[in-house]
C-alpha positions, -999 to 999 in steps of 0.1 A, spaced: -522 -366 -795 -558 -363 -780 -544 -374 -747 -517 -347 -748 -542 -320 -758 -563 -331 -728 -535 -332 -702 -514 -304 -716 -478 -302 -729 -463 -302 -693 -476 -337 -688 -456 -352 -717 -425 -363 -697 -446 -379 -670 -469 -394 -696 -440 -410 -715 -424 -424 -683 -458 -436 -671 -465 -455 -703 -431 -471 -703 -434 -484 -668 -470 -495 -676 -458 -516 -705 -428 -531 -686 -443 -537 -652 -481 -532 -656 -476 -501 -634 -506 -479 -624 -509 -450 -601 -544 -440 -591 -556 -414 -566 -586 -422 -545 -607 -391 -537 -635 -388 -513 -661 -363 -501 -677 -365 -466 -714 -357 -473 -720 -351 -436 -699 -320 -439 -705 -311 -476 -724 -280 -486 -743 -277 -518 -735 -247 -540 -764 -223 -534 -755 -201 -564 -747 -224 -594 -733 -204 -624 -738 -232 -650 -761 -223 -679 -767 -259 -691 -793 -283 -678 -777 -306 -652 -797 -336 -640 -801 -373 -637 -801 -390 -671 -829 -415 -680 -821 -449 -693 -836 -440 -727 -813 -410 -730 -783 -430 -722 -792 -459 -745 -799 -435 -774 -764 -418 -772 -738 -444 -762 -713 -434 -788 -717 -397 -780 -709 -406 -744 -680 -427 -753 -697 -459 -741 -704 -492 -757 -741 -500 -759 -735 -534 -742 -716 -517 -714 -745 -492 -709 -770 -521 -706 -747 -538 -681 -743 -507 -660 -780 -500 -659 -787 -537 -651 -763 -535 -622 -782 -505 -607 -759 -477 -618 -773 -442 -623 -760 -415 -646 -759 -377 -641 -750 -353 -668 -752 -319 -685 -776 -317 -715 -776 -292 -744 -803 -294 -771 -812 -330 -760 -776 -341 -763 -755 -353 -734 -723 -333 -733 -709 -342 -699 -717 -371 -676 -707 -396 -649 -719 -428 -634 -730 -434 -598 -726 -470 -585 -735 -487 -552 -707 -512 -558 -671 -507 -546 -644 -502 -572 -616 -525 -583 -581 -512 -587 -573 -538 -613 -578 -575 -620 -559 -584 -588 -571 -559 -562 -604 -544 -550 -614 -520 -523 -639 -521 -495 -650 -490 -476 -670 -485 -444 -703 -466 -444 -713 -478 -478 -705 -447 -498 -715 -440 -534 -689 -446 -561 -684 -423 -590 -671 -437 -623 -662 -427 -659 -666 -389 -656 -663 -374 -691 -670 -342 -709 -670 -338 -747 -638 -320 -758 -657 -290 -773 -674 -283 -740 -644 -286 -717 -633 -256 -696 -669 -244 -689 -672 -259 -654 -696 -286 -665 -680 -315 -647 -679 -298 -612 -716 -289 -618 -725 -325 -627 -705 -338 -597 -723 -314 -573 -757 -324 -587 -748 -361 -582 -735 -354 -546 -768 -336 -538 -787 -367 -550 -765 -390 -530 -770 -369 -499 -808 -369 -503 -807 -407 -505 -789 -410 -472 -753 -417 -485 -726 -405 -461 -699 -401 -486 -688 -406 -522 -656 -421 -537 -639 -420 -570 -606 -431 -586 -586 -409 -609 -553 -416 -627 -526 -394 -612 -519 -378 -645 -555 -368 -652 -550 -333 -639 -583 -319 -653 -604 -345 -636 -585 -341 -603 -592 -303 -605 -629 -309 -613 -633 -333 -583 -615 -309 -560 -637 -281 -571 -668 -302 -561 -654 -308 -526 -634 -341 -530 -602 -347 -511 -575 -373 -516 -578 -403 -494 -548 -423 -507 -527 -428 -538 -524 -464 -549 -494 -476 -569 -495 -511 -583 -472 -532 -605 -463 -567 -615 -427 -578 -606 -413 -613 -610 -447 -627 -617 -463 -612 -586 -487 -583 -582 -482 -558 -555 -499 -526 -544 -489 -498 -521 -513 -472 -507 -497 -439 -498 -509 -406 -483 -536 -422 -463 -561 -404 -441 -579 -416 -410 -612 -413 -428 -628 -431 -445 -615 -464 -435 -608 -488 -463 -595 -523 -469 -576 -535 -500 -586 -570 -509 -568 -594 -532 -592 -609 -558 -591 -646 -552 -611 -677 -559 -643 -684 -541 -627 -714 -523 -604 -690 -504 -611 -665 -477 -606 -628 -485 -572 -615 -472 -571 -578 -463 -539 -561 -474 -542 -529 -455 -565 -506 -436 
């Protein structure tokens, strides 16, 4: 029910079909969104009334359940060099996301590689009682400004195709769709199909294989 409240009643038919195909064929449909920081412009007149900034390791570790994160995952993220941005109210984190220097994986079988070494945005989340206030776009813009100041040329994120609120928040912050990836497992084999691709940024889908084998690009 929480998923339906988040996505809206109109998403019920697609959500039911999506879950059915997911159970039968391990089906996933993920949209890759990207912002070109070379042409991105920071909002010069932010309307958000909450404090939006980089979150310290101490803040994150003190509120893992509030953020919907496991304490062990938080420690692993911080140890891997990830950074968190968020909105804070009365010392509580109410909206946040992770920035990573590491490329994403689509699932256990496939991973992506991008040119220009962009930043990767993960696990964007806003507490239910604070949704609809424009917090996530504000957090995203603050994170993008930080990435720009550190010389990043772009930022990438992956969003489930049914997650309409997140897609809207990322579009509001300047992200555009690069490609939609549909993956499934049929007759014991995994396959993936990227669609709606753009010329930029260039990416490669790699199959996750053992260290004894050479990586095999599946597409550009």
